[in-house]
matplotlib code that plots the C-alpha trace (Angstrom):
import matplotlib.pyplot as plt

x = [-0.1, 1.3, 1.0, -2.3, -4.2, -2.7, -3.3, -7.0, -7.3, -5.8, -8.0, -11.1, -10.0, -9.5, -12.1, -15.0, -14.7, -12.8, -10.7, -7.4, -6.1, -6.5, -5.5, -4.9, -5.3, -4.2, -3.5, -0.6, 2.4, 2.9, 5.7, 8.4, 7.0, 3.4, 4.8, 6.7, 3.5, 1.5, 4.0, 4.1, 0.4, 0.2, -1.5, -1.1, -0.5, -1.4, 0.0, 0.1, 2.8, 1.2, -2.2, -0.4, 1.3, -1.9, -3.7, -0.9, -1.0, -4.7, -4.5, -1.8, -4.0, -7.1, -5.5, -6.2, -10.0]
y = [0.0, 3.4, 7.0, 7.8, 5.3, 6.8, 10.4, 9.4, 7.8, 10.9, 13.2, 11.3, 10.9, 14.6, 16.2, 13.8, 12.2, 14.9, 12.3, 12.9, 9.4, 6.4, 2.8, 1.7, -2.0, -3.8, -7.4, -6.1, -4.0, -0.2, 1.4, 3.2, 6.6, 5.6, 4.4, 7.7, 9.7, 7.5, 8.0, 11.7, 11.9, 9.5, 6.9, 3.3, 0.8, -2.9, -4.7, -8.3, -9.3, -7.4, -9.2, -12.5, -11.9, -10.8, -14.0, -16.2, -14.8, -15.3, -18.8, -19.4, -17.9, -19.9, -23.1, -22.9, -22.2]
z = [0.0, -0.8, 0.3, -1.6, 0.6, 3.8, 2.5, 1.9, 5.3, 7.1, 5.1, 6.1, 9.6, 10.1, 8.0, 8.0, 11.4, 13.2, 14.8, 16.7, 16.1, 14.0, 13.3, 9.7, 9.2, 6.0, 5.2, 3.0, 3.7, 3.5, 1.5, 3.5, 2.4, 3.5, 6.9, 7.4, 6.6, 9.0, 11.7, 11.1, 11.7, 14.7, 12.8, 14.3, 11.4, 11.7, 8.7, 7.5, 10.0, 12.9, 12.2, 12.0, 15.4, 16.9, 15.7, 16.8, 20.2, 20.4, 19.3, 22.0, 24.7, 23.7, 22.9, 19.2, 19.5]

ax = plt.figure().add_subplot(projection="3d")
ax.plot(x, y, z, "-o")
ax.set_aspect("equal")
plt.show()
């Protein structure tokens, strides 16, 4: 995912929802410029690896259920 998607997310977050923070979730990866932009605007990013880690941790806690 690239900067245009993050730019759109930031724009909607601020102008439409008047939010002061956000979490961007993707099953892909962000480009370095997109990550830099997200960090600049305090956006938390959950990418493919982060989601996999989250799922693995949950599976470990629930015994695979």
